[in-house]
Phi, psi and omega in degrees: 000309183299320178299322183294319183292312176302324183287320179293322176289329178286319173305310188302308183306321177300307184288328172296322183291321182291319176295323180294320178294314178301311178301309188298318182295316173305310188293312176302320179290342177278349178274099181304125176084356173280129176196148173252115193260114176264359179297149182301307178270021181054049179297343177250023180246109178286155179286155177309312181305316184293312182301316184286336175294315181296311190293335176271004184280122179243022179221147185281137177239129177254132179250131183230120175262124177255113189248173181229104185287354178273344184279346178050044183241052182301334180292316179291319176302312186293318176303309182299298182304320172301320178298319181294319176299326173293328173289326179297328184290337186269348182208141172276006179274356180246130172248151186224135167231149184227137179232140177269115187294338172284334182261337182225058190285350177288327177293317176292325170292332177289331178261007179067027178264126182248009174211141171301156182083039185233135175249132177242121175264110187247134169218101183069244182254003180268133184224142171231136181245144179223126186271130176316313197280345178274357172279346187245126175235126187273144173256172180296326181282355178097351172286181188202161169242148180231115184261020180309320186286315180303308182299317182293314177292327167305308186299317174296314175303319182299316187290322189277331191272141173258356183269130187243142174231127178263117177237149183242128171271116183281142182228170180109359186231028187054043171290175172288128181288165181296320180291000171260007176222046174293329171300315174295318177300309181301324182286320178293324183288321179294331178273015182070035169253150176246121186253119181230155181273149177227108181240110183283356167297314187280316181281323179078001176195164172274122181304150186300322191272006185288121173263343176197141171257146179237126175243104192245108177066040173299141172253343177247160189271155169294150175272183202284324183291316176296315185293317180302315176304315189289322176290333174290323177293322177289330177292336177272245184253003181299148171231162182214144181244101185245115175240110185297148169260213176235133166222135185281344175255024188298327181302329182246348193248001182247039184301316187280319172299317171298323185293317176298314178297323186300330179306317191259019174072040173245125178251135180269117183272018173041045181227142177263134181294126177241126177256103186307321181298124184232126182238180182286353181263339177206153178265178185290340174276000172262116184262137171240084189291160168280155180267148169263164185282128179187156172310331189276329189245353183298316179287324177293323182293319181290332176274006182053045176249123193264158175248137182239133186232140180240141179056045184280138182269131178282128184245177179195148184253132181241194182252022182279352182226082178304334178288352187235150172257127172262110180252123186287127171266311186235139181207155182266179169285166180289355187272341178283164174204159187255116175283117184267340180271082194293335181292308179309299183311319179296328179272006182059030184241025184292138167202144187297134177221187189287342183269352180279153171293120185271145184285170355294138178264141180262131182245000181185139184227151169250134179246126177242153182278186183288341174266019178068025186259144177296133185233325178202153169233127191233118186239143180276351175222166183211000178293339170309339183273342182294153177299336183271344179238346188293336182279354181282120172055227186260029185295313188286325175308313191291316181294315176295316187289327176298310177302304178312313181299325178288328180268013178058038174255081183297338182267010189278077181249131179281157181252127184293144175298150177268139176278131176246139179293161176301138185280133197254130183219128182262129178266106183232153194267160179309318176296325181287317170303317171301319185291324169300318174295315178296328179286308189283325194259338191237295194285323170298314171299326179295314178302311177299330181291311178304315182292322183284330179295312178296327175296313178301314188294321182293318174295328179289320173290331180279000000 
């Protein structure tokens, strides 16, 4: 009788445990969007910006993945499709389909896709294409970064936004060419900007649709006629994004660039910022400035994302422009100094002396007018916009945030790429594979079955 009661209790307890497990599973499954991300780099946790974008989505978006079963790159495809599934969990406005180009080439032709590994975001007649392989950037140690969330959210924002911004990059003064800033250009275009080149020597005027001028890394000065056109444009509703380049004769050869900055109460001190501290990661000419409090920098500071400038020119705000407010964006530590002897700097013999500008140095300002409307961003350095530097730390975030602030897009915050460890691949022979299969699939389960059977038999006999 006691054995029967003990057996019955064990059975009831087992059924109760299984029942609780089933009920808990159903309950957790009913909680829409509930999940616990235990991955090292939070691979399944979407940013606040993405979640907000998806929650506010009021139009249906169809996402179509065109894959190629012949390219044998399941790892890339899995990363992309897993990310899309995370988007679907946040909103019922996104639907998803996947087509193999080898098996369904007519669908690829219908959407104008000519290669596998392409994601199409479709809303009505509007489409945005994202290539799988532009989402991954490999590192020397075999690790990689995955920028899928940034690209997907930008694609959705571009589809749903009706607002376009036209910006012109000035050329003709040895500025950085567009082909050296492809990442910045594609990021701007994905955020609904139209980016155009403008050579005032050729055009003779600033186009009527120009919402902002960008002067990035000029080495030579503007001529008097160009400066006159730009000043007239800025006195009206024009805005300017000015990131200085380097010229060893800037103290005497940047008359018109200095005059434009002077309009907003910013003085070029004609000194190159030097940080005495040198590490294996950066040299004295590479500055990692502190942030001033501002809409452009607040989230960067809270997320501990630094901006890096090389050959940065020291700036200062004066009281010559009472109609404008100068907000400090970037500054060095008090240990830095501004080298005024550029010839000495060119010989790598720089050292702090009485003629140099004492730190802390100011390297960037955001300018607002008397109505508190954005008017200009003026920076002492510009190398952070180049392709080889823009992916470092918070460089792209700072560039996009400051451009977005000028266009009064306060929520234009970029999303950091996710870090992935080096892909590990074990090279085994067919015989080793068979051994692993037999041990894990056949012998181990059989061993546990035999042990369990023996325990059951001994208890039954007892």
